[in-house]
N, C-alpha and C positions, 0 to 999 in steps of 0.2 A: 218122273221126279215127284209127282204128287203122292206116290206110294211111300215116299221117304219123309213124310211130314213130321214124324216123331224124331227124326234125326236132325232137324233144323237147329242151327246154332247162330250166334251173333256173327260168325264168320261166313255163313252161307245163306242167310236169309235174304240179303239184298240180291244175290244172284238168282235165288229161287223166285223172288218177286219179278225180277227182270225177265226171266224165262216165261213167266205167266203172261206178262204183257206181250212178249213175242209170239207165244202160241195162241193166245185168246183175244188179243187186243183188237182184232178185226171183226169180232162178233158184233152183231146188230145190238143196238141199245134201245130196246123196247119202243120202237116207233119214232125215235128221235132221228134227226138228220145227220148224226155222227155215230161212229162205232163206239164200243165200250172204251177202248183204249184212247181214242181221240177225246172222248168226254173227260176222262180223268186227267189226261195230259193238258187239256185246255185249262181246267181248273188250276192245276199246279203252275202253268205258265202265267195265267192271270195273277195268281198270288205272288209269284216271283217278280213279275213286272210291277206290281203294286208295292214292292218292298216289304212284303210280309215275312215274318220269321220262319225258320225251318219248320216249326210245328204246324203252321198253317199251310205252307207249301206241301209238306208231306201228308198232312191230313187230307188236303184236296186231291193229291195224287192217289191216295190209297182208300178213299172213303167208300168206294164201290167195289173193292177187291173181292168181296163175297159173291159178286155176280159172276166172277171169272172162272172159278175152278172147283171141282168136286173136293179138292183138298181143303177148301175153306167152307164147304157145304154149298154145292151148286144151287144157285138161285134160279128158279123158273117162276113165271107168273102167268096165270090164266085169269079169266074174269071173275074168279071167286076166291083166289088164294094168293097171299104174299108169303113167301117162305123165309122172310126175315134175313135177307142178305146182309143187313147191317150187323146183326149178331154173329153171323157166320164168319165174316171178315174180322171183326173185333176179337173174337175168341182166339184166333191165332196171333193176330198182331200184338195183343196185350202181353204176350210172352217176350216181345222184343222191343217194344216202343213205349215211350212215356205215356202216361194215362191221358194227357191232353190230346194226343194223336188218336189213341184208340177210342176216346170219347167222341171225337169228331166222326169217326167211322160208326160207332155204335148208335149215336144219337142224331145222325143227319136226317133220318126219316122223321123222327120225333120233332126235329127243328122245323121241318116243313109244316107239320101239324100245329106247332106252337106259333109260327109266324102267321099262319092262316087265322089263328084265333086272336092274335094280338096286334097285328099290323094291318090297318085298313089298306086295301088295294093290293096286298101281297098275292092273294089268290088270283087276281086278274093277270098277274105276270107269269103264272105257271103255264107250261106247255100242255098240250092235250094229254100227252102220255103221263105227265106229272099229276094232272087232275084225276086221271083214271087210277093211278096208283094211290093217290091220296084217299080216294074212296075205299080202296081195299085195305088201307092201313089205318082206318079208323076215323077219317075226317078230321076237321079242326079239333084241337084239344078242348076239353071241358074245363071250367074254371079250376077245379081241384087238380087237374093234370098240369095246367099252366103253373100253379103255385108250386107244385113239386118240381117241375122242370126248372124253374127259376132258381132253385137251390143248388143246382150243379155248379161247382166252382169253376168249371171250364165253359160256362155258358157263352161267353163272348167269342171264344175260339170256335165253338160248335156252330154258332150263328154265322160267323165269317165263312166257314167252310160250306155252310148251306147256300149262302149267296153265290159262292164260287161254283157249287154244284149246278145251280140254276143258270149261271152264265156260261158254263162249259158245254154249250150245245150249238156251236156255230159251224155250219157247213163250210168247209174249205179253210178254216183257220189253221195257219202254220204253227207248229209247236216243235220243240225239241223232242227227242225220244226219251224213254225211261232213263237211259244211262246218263243223260244230262243231270237228272235229279238224284242219281244213285249216291253221290257223296253226301248230300243232305240226309238221305235215309240212313246211311251208315253212321253219320255223326249222331243222330238220335238213337240208333241202336247202341252205339258205344256209351252214350250218356245214360241210357236206361240200364245197361249192364253195370255201370259204375255206381248205381244206386239212386239215380235221379228219376 
């Protein structure tokens, strides 16, 4: 299915994403106590339980999709290189989803750097794996980066998804599967296709 990336449409993108969760969701998540699929499903579940709108639920669900598959640019990380999984996922999702969702994907790494620079105590909440990746991703933002980042019109949504990203690392947390969230994904795909 990944070979057919160029044939994706609004009618098959949700099934394509669901198949990725089914095939790759059990992959390890960079030293965290959850799998990749569990991590993203936990974020989406917490967003839904918190009454967040579809954009935040789906942003949390798909923020790390670039980790999953070579179709989105397989992300691998060693101790010297971060292959920008956030850009890999956003590059495909932006064809199908509103900008607020793809911004949550594209900028969730930057949001970690931003929060480390602007919110006292945020760094202390990060997992060991997040601290390692932070160092590879450039560390806390410099003041000029903070100023530029704060101009993003979707900043509040990006920060909300970042906090869900941090929260979605609970060993043993029960969540629905991808298909529970598929209607919300499809609603946003349809909205984007209609010009929103």
